[in-house]
N, C-alpha and C positions, 0 to 999 in steps of 0.2 A: 408490546410495541415499546420501541424506546421514549418517544416523543408523542404529544397528543396528536391527535388525526389531524387538527387544525394547522399543525406545525408543518405535517408534509404538504397538504393542500397549497399554503403558502409556497414551500418549496419548488411544487410543480408549477405554479403560477409564475413565479420567477424565472424557471427553466422557459416556458413558455415566453416569457419576455425577452428572455435573451435571444431566443431561437428569432424570434419576431423581427428585433433590431438587426439583426446578421441578414434577414431576407428569408430565413427559411418558412416554410409550410409547415413544417413539423419537424418533431426529433422522433428519431427511434433508438431507444437506449438499451444496451445489451449488456454493461459493464456491470457483475453482480453488486459491487461497491455504489454505483449510481442507481441501480434499482432500491438498494436499501435505503440511501441517501433520499429518495424521492417519495418511497413508500412505506419504510419500515421491512419490505419483503426479507425473509432471512432462511434459506434454506439450502442444504448441498444439492440443488437441481442445476446449477448452472453449465453442468456436462452437456447436459442437454438443451435444443433451442428454447429460447424462452427471451423476450422482449416485451418495452413498454413501449406504446406510441402516444404522443402528446403534440397535440395541435395547437401550433402558434397564437390563433387567432383568439381561442379560448381556453386553453389548457384540458379541453377533453382527453380522456385519458383510457387507454385500453392494453391490459397486460395480457400478453398471449404465452402459455407455458404449457408443458405436459399437462394431460388432463388428471393424472395422478396427483400431480404437483400444485394444479389450480387450487386444490382443497386447502393447500397448506398457504396460499395466497388467501384466501379466506380467514384464514387464521391469524397471520402474522402481518399482513398489509393493510394499509390504510386507504382501503379501496371499497369500492361499493361492488355487489355480486353482478350487477353489470358491465361491470370495468374489469371482469376477469374472464379469459376465454381459452378454455383447454383443449389441445388438440388432440386427435384420438391415439391411442397404444398403436393402432396398424398404422400410422406412419412412420414409426420408429424404428431405424435401422434397417431400412429397405433400399435397394438399389433402383427400383422404379418410381420412388415418390420419395417425398422429404416431407417432414414437418411444416415448412416454410412454405411449400407448395399448397398444402390444405388451408392454412393461414391466409396466403394471399386471394384464396377464393372467398373463403369467409369474410375477408375485408371488404372485397368487392360487394359480396351480400350485403353487407351492413353501410354501404356508403363510402367508405374509407378512400376507396379509389380515386370516386371522383372530388371527393374533399380537397386531395393533395393534389390533382391531376395538374400539369402543366408546371407545380411547383416543385421545389427543392426540400427533399427530406434529408437530413442530418444525419448520417451513421456513426458509429464509433468504429472505426476502421482499424483501431489499436486495441479494442477488447477482445480478451483472451480466447473468449469463447463465442463469439461471433464469426462461425466459420464460413468458408468459400463458400459453399453449399448452400447456407443459409442466404447469404447475401445473392448468390445465382438465382434461387428458387425467387427471392421477393423481387428480383429484378425483371424474370422474365413472367412473372405472374401478375405484375402491377406495374405494366409499362409505360402507364401514365404518369407515375411518379419519376423526378430525377434523382436517384438517389447518390448523395455527393457525402463527401468526408464533411463530418463537423469538427475536426479539431479538438474535442474534450470539450463542447459546451458547458455540460454537466461539473466536468471535473472542476473546472475553473469556477464553478459556484461554488464547490466544497470547499475553496482554499481557505476563506476566511471565516473561522469558527465563531459561532455562538460563544457565550460565556458557558452555556449547559454543556456543548460539545467539549470544551476547554476543561470541566470537572471532569468529563469521561475520559478522556488524555491523561491527566493526571493522575487520574486511577490504573489506566495502563501502565503509567511509568511506575508505580509503587509495586506494580506486578511486576515486570520483568527486572525491578531492582531487586526483589527478592529472589527471584529466580535465578540472576546472573551471581548471585552471593550463593546462593544452592551449588551452582554449577562449578562454580570455583572451589568450595569446600572439597568437592569429589573428588580434584583433581588431586592426584598423587601417584606416583611411580608404580607401575604394575595393575593401574586400574585400567580396564577394557574402554575403550573411547566411547562403545554403547552404552556404557552403564552411566556415564557423565550426562549423556543425552538423555536417558531414563529419567534421572534426578530432574535436570532441567523441565523437563516436559511436565512431569507430576507438579513440579512449582508453577509452572504456567497456566494450570487448568484449575488447579488448586486454586489460586488465588492468595488473596494475604487480608489478614486484618479485617475479614468480612465483605471484600471486593472480590467476587466470583470473575475465576478464569475463563476466556475462550479460546476457541483451537485459533494458532494463530495463522497467518497468511503463508508463511514459509517455515518449513522446520529448522531446527537448531542448525546453524552452519560450523562446522567445527574441522577448520583446517589445520593440520598438526604437521609438527618437524618440519623437514625443508619444503612441505608442501603449503607452510602457512605464507609462502610468497603467491598464493593465489589465492581469490576469494571465490565464495559461491561453494565449495566443497561440503561436503557432508561429513560422514563419518564410517568406522569400520568397527570391526571387534578385537582389535590389535590394544594390546595393553601400552600404556604411556611410558616412557622410558627417562631416564635423567638426561638432561641435556636440552630439550627439544620444546619448541613452543607451542601452545593450544591457544586459537584464535576463537574466540566464542562470540558469534553474532547473534541473537536472538530478539524478539520482540513481547512484550506482556500486551495482551488484547483483552478489552472490557466491553461487550455490548458493540462488538466488531470495530472498536477504534483503538489505535494500534500506537504503541510507541517502543523503538528498537532502542537496544544498545548492545556495544560490541566492547570486548575488552582481550587483549593479549596475556595469557599466563606463561610466564618462565617456568619450568620445571626444572630446578636445580640451576647449575652453572651455565651462564649462555655465554656467546660471543661478545666480546667489547662493541663491535659492528652493531649488534641487536641494542645491547644497553644505549648508546647512542641516539640511534632511532626511536626506542623507547622515549627517551626523555624529550628528544626536538617533535617528536607527532603529539606529546603532550602539551607541551609549550605552543605550538602551533595552532592546535585547536583551541587551548584556551583564549587567545589572541582573538580566533576566529569568531568566538561565542561571544566576546566582549565587543566585537565591532558588530554587531546586531542591534540596530537601531532602526524605529520606523523612521520612512523616507528614505533611507539608503537602498540603493537596488542589491540585488541579488549577486550581481558582477562585482560590485564594490567590497561586499564583505567577501567574497571568493578572494580578490585580490588582495586582501591582507594575510591570508593562508600563502597563497603562492609567493609574493614577495619575501616572505618569510623563509619560506622552504630556498627560494633562489640564494639567499644570503649566506645558507649552510650547505649551499652546492647540493641540493636536493629536488629532485623534481616530481611529479605527480601528474599523469594523463588520465586519469579519471577525475570525475567531479567530486566537490568536497560533501556534498550534499543534496535533498529533494525535498519537495511537503510529504506530509504524510497526515493520515488523519483514517477514514475507516478503509479496510484492508478486507480482501477476499483472496484466497489460492489464484495464482501464486504468486502474486506482490501486495506488497503493504504499502507502496509508493502511490501518491494519488495521478503522477503521469502530469504534471503541471510546471513547478518551479524547479530549476537546477541552481544549485550553488557552482558557478562557475564563471568565469570571467563574462562570455558573452550574453547574459543573460540581463537583460534590463528591466525584470520586473520590479518596482518596488514594493519595498517589504513593508508589510503594515501589522497592526496590531490583531492578534488572534490568528495570525495564521501559525502553522505547526511545522516544524522541520524535524529531520533525522541528518545531523552534521557527523559523517563518519570520515574520518582521518584515517585513512586505509593507505599504507604505505607498502607495496609489495616490492620487494627487491629480487636480487637473485640467490633465491634457495634461503630467504629468510623472511621474513615480515611482521608487521606489527598494525593492529587494528584497534583504536580507540575511538568512540562514537557516543553521542549524548541526543537524545530526544528534546527538545525545546520548543516552547511558544513563544512567541514574538509579545513583550508585553510594552504598556506604553513606553518606559525608559530605558528598555533592552532586553535580553533573551532571560525568560525564566526558564533553567534547566528541569526537566521531566524526571531524571532519572538519577541514580544513585549507586555510585561505585568508584573508588580509587582510580582518578585520574592519572594511570601510569601504567606500566608494564609491572605487571602484579606478579610476586613472588611465591611460589609453592615448593616445599624443600629446601636443602640444604643450597645456599648458594656459595 
């Protein structure tokens, strides 16, 4: 596990205190990033029902997972054997029953039904792997509980990082900076897109300078040519051609902590519109990063970028950034703070963000981003790549 067992116990105590403050009897945690944060549990088991119960009064904990994965919890999680419960294989992928139906019966036998009876149990309604069937099975099997949306109780606890977590973020930043350099070097006219991605993925996992790479929460994103006007596209086997743009959005991951980075690369000669967009995107991103200071709100920082765009006749409908830290598929964002005008969250030291100045126009686009940590005096940029529209080949 990444941290001392005492650190995980303290995190669960803080989660219990946060739940108690909000009037919850307990928490039902299903997001794999939150499970990792609270226990250190780390396995590719999240595609099956699994969750952690935490009692608000005393932080009593029980982790419920597939029986074959419970052994992994014994190996990777800072939990005692009696805090881990594995449901039998006979409940998996059945039409007539469900693992959470079995779990509800077992929880009743262990006194958890009575413990939370009449109280609110906060669930993670946006957790990607907390399925509708899981919710319904728990609701029907434990009618004494009042399952309510918790709106990310644990996610918000993760927002301000410890110094040890910041160190992991810095290492992730070094990995992604190297992977970006590798990807840029691989871009040439005639090179198939998937070969560029293969070089990036090797660098992501190989790491750099003794810092090992982990698998990122999102595969490399690689909108190319006219499709660069759209984010979140992946790749094909089509060779790159002169005159198009390749947008690379990737992350470095180290011990599940993520640092994303995006750059757009011009292959040969590109339009004057893209040249202008690249220059303005870089300038606006720099101004926004320079505006990051503890005590300012996310909305105030965002306003610097939007005001800059307005002065140059541009607009952007999507947010400028979001908080980052631990990540599991399918997302490396924390699901808390967004860098947009409406967000009134106060920026604090040791929060970490991905600032992505993605400008998607009609038939072309430019993406420039940085991962950063909020320092006492301003932003510490964790990533390194030329902050500009990068050129490959003859211009």
